[in-house]
N, C-alpha and C positions, 0 to 999 in steps of 0.2 A: 424457675427453681426446680430442677429435675429431682432433687432429693425429697421434695414435698409432693407426695402422691396421696390421693384419697386413701384413708385408712378405715379398717373395720373396727368398730368399738369392741374393746375387750374389758378386762377388769379395771384398768385405770386409763381412761382416755387422756387425762392430763399428762401422764407419764409418756404415753405414745407421742403426743404432740411435742413435748419437751425434747424427746429423742429426735424427732423429725427436724425441729428447728436447729438443734445442735448439729445435726448432720449437714444441714444446709450451710451452716457457718463454717464447719470444718472443710467442706467442699469448696468454699469460696463463693458460693451462690448468694450468700448474704454477706456483704462486704463491710468492713469496719468504717464507721463514719457516715454510712448511708442510713436513711430513715425508711422504715417499712411499716405498712399499715397492718394493724391487727385484723382488720376486716379482710384485707387482701390475703393474709396468711390463712384465716379461717376458711375463706372460699377455696383456696388452693388445696387445703387438706380435706375439705368437705365436712367440716365440723362447725359447731356453733362457736360464738366468740368467747363463751365462758371458759372452756378448757385452754383456749389460746391465751386468754388473760392470765389464767392460773400458771400456765407454762412460762410465760414471760416474767411473771413475778418470781418464780423459782430461779430462772436464769439471771434475773437482776440481782438476787441475793448472792449468786455465785460470782457476780462481777462480770459476767459475759456480755450483758446488754444493759442499756439504760432505757427505761420507759418514760417518755416525755408526754405530758398531758397535751392533747390536741395535735401532737406531732408524730405519734406512733412510737415505734421502738428503734433504737439505734444500736448497732453492734459496736461494742467497745474496742478500741485499739489498745492492746496491752503493750506497755513499754518494756524496754530491756531491763529497766530497774525492777519492774514487777516480775519479770521472768527470773531474774537472779534471786529475788526474795522467795519466789515459789520453790525454786530448786534448793535453796538453803534449807527450807522447811522439809522438803522431801528427803534430803540427805540426813536430816536430824531424826526423822521419825520412821522412815520406811525400813532401813536396815535392821534396827532392833525388832521392829514388828515382824519382818520376814523371818528373823531368827526364832521368835516366839511361835510364828506360824508353823515352822518346820518341826518344832518340839511338839506342838499340839496336833499335827497332821496324822490322820488315820490312814490305813491302807487305801480306803476308798478315796480319801482326799488326794493322796499321791497319784492314784489312777486318774482322777479328774484333772489334776494339774498336767499330767502327761498328755491327756486328750486335748486340753486347751493349748498346750505347747505345740502339739502336732497340727492342730487347727491353724495356729498362727503361722507355722512354717508353710502350710499348704496355701493359705491366702497370700503370704509373702511371695510365693512363686508365681502367683497370678499377676503381680505387679500393681495391685490395687492398694495405693498408699493409704487412703482413708480407711479401708476395711482392715488393713494391717494394724493401723494405730488403734482401732476399736478392739481388735483381737488381743493386742498387747495390753490394753487397759483391762480387759476381762480377765486375763491371766494374772496380772499383778494384783488386782483387787480381790480375786479369790484367795491368793496367797496371804495377803494382808488381813483378809477377813478371818483367817484361821487364828489370828492373835486374840480374837474374842474381845475386841474393844470397839463398841459401836460408834463412839465419838471419833475414834481414829478412822473408821470406815468412811464416815461422812467427810472428814477433813481431807483424806487422801483422794476421794472421788472429786471433790471440789477443786483441789489443786491440779489434778490431771485435766479436768474439764477446762480450767482457766487457760491452759497453754496448748490445748489439743489442736486448735486451728493453726497455731504457729508451728506445732510439731509437724504438720503437713509440709512445712517449708524445708524440712530435712530430706524429703523424698520428692524428686531424685537429686536435689542439689548436692547433698552431702553423702547420701547413701541410698542404695536401692531398697525397695520393699523387702527383697529377700535378705539383704544384709540386716535390715531393721529387725526382721523376724528372727534371724539366726543369732542375734545378740542376746541370747538367753541360755545358751548351752551350759555355762558355768552355774547359773542359778538352778537349772533343772537337775544338773548332776548333783549339786549339794542337797537338793530336796530328796532325790532318790537315795542318796547316801545317808540321809537323816543327820546331816552335819549342819547344825544351826549356825555355827561361827562362819563356816564357809559360805552359807547362804547370805548372811549379813554382809560379808565382804563383797560377794558377787553382785548383790543388789546395789550396794554403794557404788561400785565401779560402773555398773550399768547406768545408774542415774547420772553420775558424773560425766560419762561419755556422751549421753544424750544431751545434757545441758551444754557441754562444750560444742557439740556439733550444731545445736540450735543457735547458740550465740554467734558462732562463726558464720553460719549460713545467713543469718539476718544481716550481720555486719558486712558480709561480702557483697550484698546487694544494696547497701546504704552508703553512699559516698561520704567519706570523712569520718566514719564511725569505726573506731578501733576496738577489737574484741578483748584485748588483754586486760584492761581495767575491770571489765565485767567478769572475765574468767578468774581473775585473782581473788574476787570476793565470794566465789561459790562456796568455799568451805569455811567461811567466817564463823558460822554458828557451831561447828564441830571441831575447830582447830584449837 
C-alpha cells in the first residue's frame, strides 16, 4: 500500500492515520470486500495500534469500513442506491449552504477560495486524479464552512468521504483530472461577484453533473445495469 508511509507524530496522530487509510482506499490500495489487519496497518505506518484502532472507529462511523472482531477491517462496497441517497442529500444541503457562505465571506475568504481554486487547477493539470479529488474536497468544504454551521460541516465531510473512492472512477473514464478541476469556474465567478443566488445554482449544477457522471461511469462497467432509473431519482428530495 504505497499511500501508507511512516508518518511523523504531530498534533493528532489519529487524524493522520485516518487520512492515510482513507487515501489508500481512494487509491484502490485497500479494496472493497477485502479484510486488512489492524496490526499490519500499524506496522506499515510505523505507529502503535491505538491510533489505528481509533482511526478505524472513525471510518466505521462514516460507513467507509466495517471492523470485524478477530477478522480485522473490511472496506465497504457502497451501492448505487447509497450513492443516489448521498447525492440527494448533497443537492438538498450544499447549494443553500454555499449561498450563505458567499454572503458571509470576507475579502480574505475570497482570496483563500481563489488560492484553493488555483491549487485545484494546478493539480488537475498534473493528471493526478486522487489529488484532484482531495483538492476539490478542500475547496468545497472551505466554502461550505463559511455558512457557520458545524453540524453541516460534519455531514458534508462525511457524505463526500463516503463516495470519494467511487469518485475516482470518473477519472479518467468520464473526464480527465483537468476537466474535473475546471468544473468550478461558475462557482468561483459567483463567489468573486458576491452573488449568492448564482453560487447556489452553480453548486447545484456541479453536484448534479458529478452524480450523473459517477452513476454513468459505474453502470458502463457493470453489465446489465442501466443508469437512467438512478439518474431519475437524484432530485427527488428537492423537486
